[in-house]
C-alpha positions in Angstrom: 3.5 25.1 -53.5 7.0 24.9 -52.0 5.5 23.4 -48.8 3.8 20.6 -50.8 7.0 19.8 -52.6 8.9 19.8 -49.3 6.4 17.5 -47.6 6.3 15.1 -50.6 10.0 14.9 -50.8 10.3 14.3 -47.1 7.8 11.4 -47.2 9.6 9.9 -50.2 13.0 10.0 -48.5 11.7 8.6 -45.2 9.8 5.8 -46.9 12.8 4.8 -48.9 15.0 4.8 -45.7 12.6 2.5 -43.8 12.3 0.2 -46.8 16.0 -0.5 -46.6 16.0 -1.9 -43.1 15.9 -5.7 -42.9 13.8 -7.5 -40.4 15.6 -10.4 -38.8 13.5 -13.4 -37.9 14.3 -15.4 -34.8 15.8 -18.9 -35.3 13.3 -21.6 -34.4 14.0 -23.7 -31.4 13.8 -27.4 -32.4 14.0 -30.5 -30.2 14.2 -28.8 -26.8 12.1 -29.8 -23.8 11.1 -27.4 -21.1 11.9 -28.7 -17.7 10.5 -26.8 -14.7 12.8 -26.7 -11.8 11.2 -25.5 -8.6 13.7 -23.8 -6.2 13.1 -23.9 -2.5 11.8 -20.3 -2.5 9.3 -21.0 -5.2 8.1 -24.3 -3.6 5.0 -24.0 -1.5 6.0 -24.5 2.1 4.1 -26.4 4.7 4.6 -23.6 7.2 1.3 -21.9 8.4 1.2 -18.6 10.2 -1.9 -18.4 12.5 -2.5 -15.0 14.2 -4.6 -14.5 17.3 -5.9 -11.4 15.6 -4.9 -9.6 12.4 -6.3 -6.3 13.7 -5.0 -4.3 16.7 -7.4 -1.5 17.9 -5.6 1.1 19.9 -8.9 2.7 20.8 -8.8 6.4 21.9 -5.2 7.1 23.2 -3.6 10.2 24.5 -1.3 12.4 22.4 2.4 11.3 22.6 1.4 8.2 24.6 2.9 4.7 24.2 2.3 3.5 20.6 3.8 0.0 21.0 1.5 -3.0 20.3 2.0 -6.7 19.4 0.6 -9.2 17.0 0.9 -12.7 18.4 1.2 -15.7 16.1 1.9 -19.5 16.0 3.4 -21.7 13.3 0.8 -24.4 13.0 2.4 -26.0 10.0 4.9 -28.8 9.7 7.9 -26.8 8.4 9.8 -23.9 9.9 8.3 -20.5 9.2 10.4 -17.7 7.9 9.2 -14.1 7.8 11.1 -12.5 4.9 9.8 -8.9 5.2 7.4 -6.7 7.1 6.6 -3.4 5.4 4.4 -0.7 6.9 2.0 1.4 4.8 3.7 4.7 5.9 6.6 5.9 7.9 4.6 6.6 11.1 4.3 2.8 11.7 7.4 0.7 12.4 7.2 -3.1 12.5 9.8 -5.3 14.1 9.6 -9.1 13.3 11.6 -12.2 14.3 14.5 -12.7 11.8 15.1 -16.4 12.4 13.1 -19.5 11.8 10.0 -20.2 13.8 9.7 -23.9 14.3 6.4 -25.8 14.0 4.3 -25.3 17.1 6.4 -22.3 18.3 4.9 -18.8 18.8 6.2 -15.4 18.1 5.2 -11.8 17.9 5.5 -8.9 15.6 6.0 -5.6 17.4 4.5 -2.4 15.9 5.2 1.1 17.0 2.8 3.9 15.9 3.9 7.6 16.1 1.3 8.9 18.5 2.3 12.5 17.9 -0.2 12.6 15.0 -3.6 13.8 16.1 -6.8 12.1 14.7 -8.1 8.8 13.5 -5.7 6.3 11.8 -5.8 3.0 10.0 -2.4 1.6 8.9 -1.4 -1.7 7.4 1.7 -4.0 7.7 2.4 -6.3 4.8 4.1 -9.6 5.7 6.0 -11.7 3.2 6.6 -15.2 4.5 7.4 -18.7 3.2 3.9 -19.8 4.3 2.1 -18.4 1.3 2.8 -16.7 -2.0 0.2 -14.1 -1.1 1.3 -11.5 1.5 -0.4 -11.4 4.9 -2.0 -8.0 5.8 -2.1 -6.8 9.4 -4.0 -3.7 10.4 -3.7 -1.2 13.3 -6.3 1.4 13.9 -7.3 3.9 16.6 -7.6 7.6 17.4 -5.1 9.9 19.0 -6.7 12.7 21.0 -5.6 16.3 20.8 -3.1 17.5 23.3 -4.5 19.6 26.2 -4.3 23.4 25.6 -1.3 25.0 27.2 -2.4 27.4 30.0 0.6 29.7 29.4 -0.6 30.7 25.9 -2.2 34.1 26.1 -5.8 34.4 24.9 -7.1 37.4 23.1 -10.0 39.1 25.0 -12.8 40.3 22.8 -14.6 42.3 25.4 -15.8 45.9 25.0 -15.4 48.4 22.2 -12.2 50.0 21.1 -11.1 53.3 22.6 -12.1 56.4 20.8 -9.5 59.1 20.1 -10.5 62.6 21.3 
């Protein structure tokens, strides 16, 4: 009985508190016109980035071998190309891209270094943000790093014969 009275009184008090709050309505905006101003960054540029290939296949490479490769591209547009950012999908891949403007007709390259100390197959992506398109450009590297050769100085356990019996 006491629980019911306590619950009912709590509901009554909370409903009366919330009933006292006043909802403010927003003032209507009258007589304004929306004017869209397009900044240089929002404007679609006439720069076009054209890659020889968007995929670099390392193939089968040795453990701890050279992991440097290049993506070659050309600005086939009519305005300068600016690469704003190049971001790899993980820390084992490091992209390096030209920081300045690439003029129309000029070529450039994006260097990529993969950490070849990781054994096994890999597929990683590099996401490019440019002024050529609002959508990012995706570059891919793939390949397989072979296992390192076994070290001959490591002792191997011999499993020949039976254990000695104690007499």
